[in-house]
C-alpha positions in Angstrom: 19.9 13.2 16.7 22.8 14.8 14.8 22.2 15.1 11.1 25.4 15.0 9.2 27.1 13.7 6.0 27.7 10.3 7.6 24.1 9.8 8.5 22.9 10.8 4.9 25.4 8.3 3.5 24.0 5.6 5.8 20.5 6.3 5.0 21.5 6.3 1.3 23.3 3.0 1.5 20.3 1.4 3.4 18.0 2.8 0.7 20.3 1.7 -2.1 20.5 5.2 -3.4 23.5 6.6 -5.0 24.0 10.3 -4.1 26.5 12.8 -5.4 28.4 15.0 -2.9 26.4 17.9 -4.0 23.1 16.1 -3.2 24.4 15.0 0.2 25.3 18.7 1.1 21.7 19.7 0.0 20.1 16.9 2.0 21.8 17.8 5.4 19.9 21.0 6.0 16.7 19.6 4.5 16.7 16.7 6.9 17.4 19.0 9.8 14.3 21.0 9.0 12.2 18.0 8.6 13.2 16.6 12.0 12.7 20.0 13.6 9.1 20.1 12.2 8.4 16.8 13.7 9.9 17.7 17.0 7.3 20.7 17.1 4.5 18.1 16.6 5.8 16.2 19.6 5.1 19.2 21.8 1.4 19.2 21.0 -0.8 17.8 23.9 -2.9 15.0 22.5 -3.8 13.4 25.9 -7.6 13.4 25.4 -7.7 13.0 21.7 -9.0 9.8 20.2 -6.8 8.4 17.4 -8.2 9.1 13.8 -7.1 6.5 11.4 -9.2 7.9 8.6 -10.3 11.6 8.2 -13.4 10.7 6.5 -15.9 7.9 7.6 -15.5 4.9 5.3 -18.8 3.2 4.4 -19.3 -0.1 2.5 -20.3 1.0 -1.0 -21.0 -2.4 -2.2 -24.5 -3.9 -2.6 -25.9 -6.2 0.0 -25.0 -9.8 -0.6 -28.2 -11.7 -1.4 -28.3 -15.3 -2.7 -30.1 -15.9 -6.0 -30.4 -18.7 -8.4 -27.4 -19.3 -10.6 -27.5 -20.1 -14.5 -28.1 -23.9 -15.2 -25.0 -25.9 -15.9 -26.5 -27.1 -19.2 -27.0 -23.6 -20.5 -23.4 -22.6 -19.5 -21.9 -25.6 -21.2 -24.1 -25.6 -24.4 -21.6 -23.7 -26.5 -18.4 -25.2 -25.0 -16.4 -27.0 -27.5 -14.4 -29.0 -25.0 -16.4 -30.4 -22.0 -16.5 -33.5 -19.9 -19.7 -34.2 -17.9 -20.6 -31.0 -16.2 -17.1 -29.3 -16.5 -15.1 -27.4 -19.0 -12.2 -29.5 -20.3 -8.9 -27.6 -20.3 -5.3 -28.4 -21.1 -3.3 -30.6 -18.7 -1.2 -28.8 -16.2 2.2 -30.3 -15.6 
C-alpha cells in the first residue's frame, strides 16, 4: 500500500478531521513507519501459538450469589409519604 498525501486526505475526510498541509506532510512518513512496523509483525511465525485475548487471567471478583430473606414490605413503606397498597406512589408518566 502506498502512503501518500491523497491517502492521508482520504483518512482525514473519513475521520472528519481537518488537517493542515504541514500536518499532512508530517503524517506521510509517520504512517509509513507504522505500517512497516506491522509488516515486521506479519513475518513472525505464530503457527503453534494459542491466541491470548487477555494477558492476565480474569477471575470473578464478586461474591457468590446466595439467596436471603428480603426486608418486609411494611418496613420498607412505613416512612413513605405517598403509597398505595404495597407500592410506592409516584407521579404519572405521560
